[in-house]
N, C-alpha and C positions, 0 to 999 in steps of 0.2 A: 605704278606697277608693283612696287614693293608691298603695297597694301593688298593687292590681289594675291601675291605669293604668301603673305601672312595668313590671309583668309583660307587659301588652299591648304596650307600646312596645318592650320587649326582644324580644318575639316578632316584631314588625314589622321591627325592625332586623335580626334574624337572617334573616328572609325576604328582605329587600332585599339582604343580603350574599350569600345563596345565589343569588338571581336575577342579581346582578352577576357572580358567578363563572360561572354557566351561560352568560351572554351572552358573556363573554370566551372561554370554551371554544368556544362556537358560532362566534364570529368567527375563532378560530384554525383550526377545522376547515374553515370555508369558504375561508379563505386557502390551506390545504393542498390542498384539492380544486382550487382555481383553479390552483395551481402544477402539479398533476398533469395537468390538462387542457392547460395550455400546453405541457408537456413532450411529451405524447402528440401534440398537433397539430404541434409542431415536428418530431418524428420522422417523422410521416406526410408532412409537406411535404418533408423531405429525401429520403424514399423516392420520392415522386412525381417530384421533380426528378432523382433518379438514374435512374429509369426513362426519363424524357424524354430525358436526355442519352445514355443507352445505345442508344436506339432507332435513331438514324441509323447508329451504328457497326454494329449488328446487321444493318441493311439492306445496308450495304456488304459485310459478311462474307458474307451470303447471295448477293449478286450475284457476288462473287468466286468463291465455291464453285460457283455455277451456270456461270460462265465456264470454270472449271477442269474441271468435269464435261463440258461441251461439247467442250473441247479434247481430253480423253481419249477421247471418243467418236469424234472425227474422226481420231485417230491410229491407230485399229484398222484 
């Protein structure tokens, strides 16, 4: 009977070890996904800020082009 209890305890110990390893792997995977999400959001934020900073310059260039076009029209 003692041998059966030892075998059962050995089985339980192996199961606990497997569960602990799986939990550690799961935690690492979640941490990796978290880092990936942070990187993606950071890149998106930089892109949005770049677009926002370019918009006024683009408007100035369009206004200057329109003025130049009008000046060329008047010169004819």
